[in-house]
C-alpha positions in Angstrom: -7.7 7.9 3.4 -4.5 9.5 3.4 -3.5 7.4 6.4 -3.9 4.3 4.4 -1.2 5.4 2.0 1.0 6.6 4.8 0.8 3.1 6.5 1.6 1.3 3.4 4.7 3.5 2.9 5.8 2.9 6.4 5.4 -0.8 6.0 7.4 -0.7 2.7 10.3 1.3 4.4 10.5 -0.7 7.4 10.5 -4.1 5.5 12.5 -2.8 2.6 9.9 -4.6 0.5 7.2 -3.8 -2.1 3.8 -3.5 -0.7 0.5 -3.9 -2.6 -2.5 -2.4 -1.1 -5.6 -3.6 -2.8 -8.7 -1.8 -1.8 -12.4 -2.0 -3.2 -14.2 0.6 -5.0 -17.9 0.0 -4.1 -21.2 2.0 -5.0 -24.5 1.3 -3.7 -25.6 -0.1 -7.2 -23.0 -2.7 -7.0 -25.1 -4.3 -4.0 -27.6 -7.0 -4.9 -31.1 -5.5 -5.4 -32.4 -7.1 -2.1 -30.0 -5.0 0.0 -30.3 -1.7 -1.7 -33.5 -0.6 0.3 -31.4 -1.1 3.6 -28.8 1.2 2.1 -31.2 4.0 1.4 -29.6 7.3 2.8 -26.1 6.0 2.6 -23.7 7.8 0.3 -23.5 6.7 -3.3 -19.9 5.7 -3.0 -19.6 3.2 -0.3 -15.7 2.7 -0.4 -13.5 5.0 -2.4 -10.9 2.5 -3.2 -7.3 3.7 -3.0 -5.2 0.7 -4.3 -1.5 1.4 -4.5 1.8 -0.3 -5.1 4.7 1.1 -3.0 8.5 0.3 -3.6 11.0 -0.6 -1.0 12.1 3.0 -0.2 8.5 4.2 0.3 8.1 5.6 -3.1 4.7 5.3 -5.1 5.2 2.8 -8.2 1.3 2.9 -9.1 -1.7 4.6 -7.8 -3.4 5.5 -5.7 -6.6 4.8 -7.6 -9.5 6.6 -6.1 -13.2 6.8 -7.1 -13.1 4.4 -10.0 -12.8 0.7 -10.8 -9.5 -0.2 -12.5 -6.4 -2.3 -12.4 -2.9 -1.0 -11.3 0.0 -2.3 -13.3 3.7 -2.0 -12.0 7.0 -3.4 -13.1 9.0 -4.4 -10.1 12.6 -5.0 -9.9 13.6 -7.4 -7.2 17.2 -6.2 -7.1 15.8 -2.9 -5.7 14.9 -4.8 -2.5 18.5 -6.1 -2.0 19.9 -2.5 -2.8 17.5 -1.0 -0.4 18.5 -3.1 2.5 22.2 -1.9 2.1 21.4 1.4 4.0 19.2 -0.2 6.8 21.2 -2.5 9.1 18.6 -3.8 11.5 20.9 -5.6 13.8 24.5 -5.0 12.8 25.5 -1.7 14.3 23.7 -2.7 17.8 26.1 -5.7 18.0 29.3 -3.6 17.6 31.1 -2.9 20.8 33.9 -1.1 19.6 37.4 -2.2 18.7 37.9 -4.8 15.8 35.0 -5.8 13.6 
């Protein structure tokens, strides 16, 4: 499950944006009674969760939340998105051919 967190951090860094990863925590007992017999032999925890909030520079703001139900809360500052884009010039430096700018 570590790869999920790495992927979300990569997306946040590349896009210089906040990323919210919402993943389910599910146990066999949460399934309706009529399906539980079919799940016999499966692990008790069917999905471990791992919800997370990542900032524009790839830092964790909330989570990850593993192995339990819950809600993640995060205060985000949209000015951080603008500031984080100042060090990541996607097209500008490729267009410069030397000489005057």
